N, C-alpha and C positions, 0 to 999 in steps of 0.2 A: 741686658735681657733682651731675647730677639723671636717675635711672636708671629710665625709668617703666615701668610695666607694658605687655603689649601683651594685648589683649582682656581683661584684668581677672585674667589666669592666674597672674599673678605682681605679688608686691606690688612698688612705687615706691620704690626707694632714692633719700634724701636724704642726701648726706653734706657735713658741716661743713668748713666753710675750717677748717685748721689751719695755717695758713702766717699769722702776725702781720705784717699792715705795720708798716712803722716810724711812729714819732710825731711829728705838728707840734702843737708848744705856742701856743696864741695867746696872742695880746698881751691885757692887761685889757678887758672893753669898756667903753663910755660906760655901760651901765646894765647892772642885772639886776632878775630879777621871781623871787622869793621866794616861793613858796607855804606858807602856813601853815595848817593842818588846823584848821577850825572844830570850837569844840568840839559836843557832842550838845545841847546849849539853845543853839546858835547865840550871835551875840555876837561883835565886830570883838575884833582884839589889842587891851586898854583900855589897856595900856600904855605904846604907841607912838602915835606921832601925824606927821605930816606935816610934816616942816621939822627934825625928830629927824636927829642926827649920828651913825653908826656906824661901829663901825672894823672892819678885815676881824679873821675868825674870832669878834666878838660874836655872844653867844648871844641872838637876838630871839626872845621869847613873851610873852603875855596878862600873866603874873604869873612873879616868881620861883619859884612852885612849881608854875608849870604841866607837865603833860606833855608838850605839844605845843609844839615849838619848829623854829626853824631856824636855822641857823649864817651869819651876813654872810659873803656870799664876796671883798667889797670892803670898801674906806674910801671913804665919800660922806654924801649925804644923802638922806635918805627924801623921796620927791618925789609918790609916790603910796599910797592904802592902796584898795583897790576887792576888791569879792566876786566870786568865780571859781568857776565850776562846773564841775570835772573828769568824766573819765570814772565812769560807772555814778554820777553825779549826786554825787559826794563833793564837800563847799561847802569852800573853802577863803578865806582873805583875800589876793590880789595884794600885795606890799608890793616897790612901786618904789623903787632904789636908784640915786642919780645918782653914778656912779662920780669919785674925783679924778684918779685915772689913778694914783697909787702907793699901796703898803699902811701902813698905821700899823695893828698889831695889836695887837688886846686883848688884856690881862694876866689876864682871870679864869679863863680854862681853868689849872688844874693837870695838867702830865703824869705824873699819878701813877696807875697802874695799878691801879684798882678800879672796882667795879660801879657807886658813884655817879656818879664822873666819866664812865665809859661810855657810862650812860642820860644824863647831861647834855648830852653834848657828842658821842660818838661815832654816835649812831642817825641825823642827819642828814649824814652825811659819805654820800661817793660808794658807792654800794653798798648805802644803806641798812641797816647791820648790825642788831640788834634783838637786846635782851638782854633781852628780857621774860620768858622761858623760864628764864632762871637766877634770877631773883629770884621766881620761882612755888615756894612751899615743896611743892606736892605734885607738881612732876615733878624727876626726879631725871636731870639731863642728864651722859652719861657719854661721848658721842665729840662733836667740833666736826670739820665737813666742809668744807674751804677749797676749795672747787668753781673751778679755774684754768680751765674751759672758760667758753664762752659758749651762753645756752642757746635759741639759733636760728639758723638760717642767714644767713649769708654775715658775721655778726659776729666778728670779733676780736679785740675791746677788752678783754675778760677776761684771754686770752691772752697779749695784748702785756704785760700786768702784769707777768705769770709769766716773761716774755720778761725784761723789762728790770730787774723789780724784787725782784730775789729776797732781795736784803738787807733792803727794807723788810719783806716778808713774814715773814721768820724772827724781826724786833724784834715783828710783831705778833702771830706765834704765841707767841713767849714771853710777851708782856703777856696774852695770851689764856688762859693758862694760871695768870699771876697773878691775872686778875678774875674769873677763875670756878670755879677751882678744878678744872678740867677736864684732864686729862692728857695724855689720845688726841688728838691733833689728828693727820687727815688731809688733804691735799692729792692732788685728784684732777686729772688731765691725759692729753692726749693723747699719745702715745709720744716726739711728736718735740720735748716741754719737760720729759722726765725728769730729763736732766741740771740743768736750773735747778732744777726741783722738788727736787733731792735736797740743794740748797744752805738749802731752808728751814725744816730742823731737822723738818717732819714729815713722816707715815709715808705714803709716795708709792704712789697708785693711777691706773693706766691706765683711761682711758674710751674705750670704742668710739667709732669717729669715725661715727657711721650715725645717722642724727637718729630717736629724740628720745633717745638714750644718754646726755645731759649732762643732764636735770633730774632733780631731786632724786630723786623718787619710782622712777625708772630707776637711777639710783646706788645707791639703798638695798636693791634689788632685785639691779642684776647686780655691783654692786661688795661691798657690806654684806652680800649674802644674808640681809634683813630685807626683808618685805613689809608694808606701812602698810596695815591694816585700814580699811575703808570708814567713815569714821565718824570716825578716829582723825585727829592731826596727827603730821607727822614728829616734832615736840618731842614728843608724848606715848610715841615709841618710846627716847625719850632721846639722840634725836641734833638737833643744830641744823647747820645751813649758811648758809655767810658764802662770798660771795666772794670772789677772788684780791685785787682792786680795796680792798672793806673793810678785810681784814685787812692789807693794805699800807699801808692809810691810818692804821689804828691806830696801826703800826708807826712810820709819819712821824712818827706826834702825842705821842705818846711820845720819840722821840728827841728830836724839835727844839723840843717846848714846845707847837707849833700847829698847829692842826688843818688836816687837808687842807680845800680850799676848789674843788679842781680835780674835774673829772669827765671821763674818758676815755671816747672816741664813738669806733662805726666811721660813716661818712658812705659811704652806696651811692648811687651817680649809678644816670640812668638807663639808662647802658651797660652796669650791672653792676659798673663799677669801684669799687674802693672804696677808705679812705684813712682813718685812724685820726688823732684830733684830741685834743688835753686844752685844755678850756675851765674857764674860772670855771662853778661854777655857778650858775644863773639866766639864765647870756647867753642871748641869740634864739639859736633855732636856726637862723635866717635868716644870720647873724654865721659858723655854722660853715659852712651851705653855702657861702656867697661864697667862706670862705677855701679851698675846695675845689673852688673854681669848677664849681658846680652850680648851674643856673640851675632854677628852679619855674615853669612857664607854667601859664596856664589848663587847668581840669581834670585835671591833673597829680596824683597821689596821694602823699599824706608822710605819712607812716608812722615813728611814734615806737615804737624799736623795733626787731624783725627783720618780716621776711614772712610767717612762719610764726605768729608769737603777738604781735605789735604791734597798735598799736592807731592808727588815720588820722586824722589832726586837720586844722586849719581854717585855721593861721598861721603865719607865720614867726615870727612876732613871741613864738611862745610858748614858754618858758626851757625849756633843760635842767635834766632833777630828778635827784636823787640816783641814780636807777635807770634813765635814760636811757642805753641801752648802746649805741642804734644810730637812726640816720636813714637810712630809705630812699623816696628817688623813683621813683614808677615813672611813666612815662609813660600818657597817658588808654590808647592803642594797647595797653598791655602789663598795665595794670589787670584780674584777674579781677574782673568782673560779679556780682552775686546776683540771682538770679530768686524768685519765687513760686511755682515751679513745683512740684509735690506731688511725694515722693519716688517713684521706681521700684522700690523692692528689687530694687535692683543686686546689692547684698553688700560694694560695694566698702568701705566706710565702716565695716562689720563687719570685714571681713576684715584693714584695716590697722590698727584699732587696736590699741595696743599692751597693753593691759591686757582687752582682750577684752569691752566693753561692747555691748551691742545698738544701737548708735547711731540704728538704722533705725525701732527703737520709740518710743526714747527720745526723739527730734527730734518726734516726733508728739504726747508728751505736752506738751514742754516748747512748741511752737506753740502749744498749746492752753489757755497759763498752768497746766496741772495740774502745780505744780512738786514738790509733795510726792508726787504718785502718782509723777514721774519718779524721783524720791530714793528712795522705796522698793518701787519694782517694778522700774526699769530702770538703778538704779545710779549717779546722777547722781554722787554724793560721789566713785565710784573717777576719774572722768575726770582725768588730771594734766594739762589745758589744753595738751596738744600742738599742736592744730589739723589733723591729718593728716585728720582727716574730713573739713574743709572744701577741704579740698584735692584730695582725690579723687571729692568728689559730681559726679557727670552733670547733676544739676538746679540745681546752686550754689545749693544751701542754705544760709545761712549759720549753720551750725551751731555753730561755734566760739562763734559771739555768742548764740545762742539760751542755750548752754550757761552763759556768762558772765553772761547775765543771771539765768537760772533761781539760781545758786548767790547772787546778788544779791539777788533778790529774797525766797529764804529766809533770807538773812541778817536783813532786814530783820524778817521774820515773828520768828524768834528772839527776836531785840533788843526788839521790841514785847511777846514774850510775859513776860519777863525783865522787863520795866519796871513791866508788869500784877500780878507776883506781887507 
């Protein structure tokens, strides 16, 4: 539900959908495409080749000690390995596997809840839980937050997991305590899922149903009473966030001895109707659209994620990834169009920003590619990436995209400086 402002006097209120739909489990697809991140110095996945047979749950990487890997979500044969460039020029090797139609599980995964197992198998499962902070001797993690809310409007996939898989989350919570040594585990949910959350064994906290209350930085401030300082990460404050689906996947893996290879995704059609489906990681997103009777016509907009924070993509053949929580299809007539009109200084973006950034000034520096000035003078690092500024911009400036590009360019500068030292 959206409540718009009148003449800019009242902030628009955007409400999360907190009534998760039921889940439809899709059959094993004919093929999957798994995106294996390229290393800093490039090079393809040298230990893998076209024609190799793989099993469900098998760890695929360039070498046995490589930090980058994917988990095969099907049993079958590698039919192609091609370079792929993703969002913000991230380079991958796209591994296409022709599925045999049945699961022959790889036995190399040992369901022992320890940090080595977690880093070798769990980080490629649904939700992409990261255990890097727990292996960093300079960080002391005191709290794990299991986020049972979805991070964008219209999506209910994560809430659906809380509603239906409380037992798996409970097993995951117990496993996390053993893996990390962190015993304070909090689960954040909307009020209507408190009963299910109480069954997980974690400390239950409720989250405001108004966007962007479910984003980690907002939960830190509103629920945990901690403010993350500019330039710091949430991990620097001693807190790690994981999605409820990621924790449920950890619990399932520990209970069954098989890493989870499916992903729950909310599919939103052009009429605004939504449906949750559970598909194999790597399945073409077109399979999910067809299962939900959602058609995509020429010039329709196809968004991976939600309407506020998602990224538009160009093909139904692209795969479901571990962090794909939603697929939204917008008709051309309903799609917001960006422009190159200048900022009118109306102040809407400043009024709606949850962290009080002077967005009207920030975007001028980002448009001029003055990224370091944008960071140092106008609080680029404080942005929590909610997209509200773009939503209210009367000039239709793609502010959110400018911000993401600015952060990306700064990260490249920092990497280059570190390499040259």
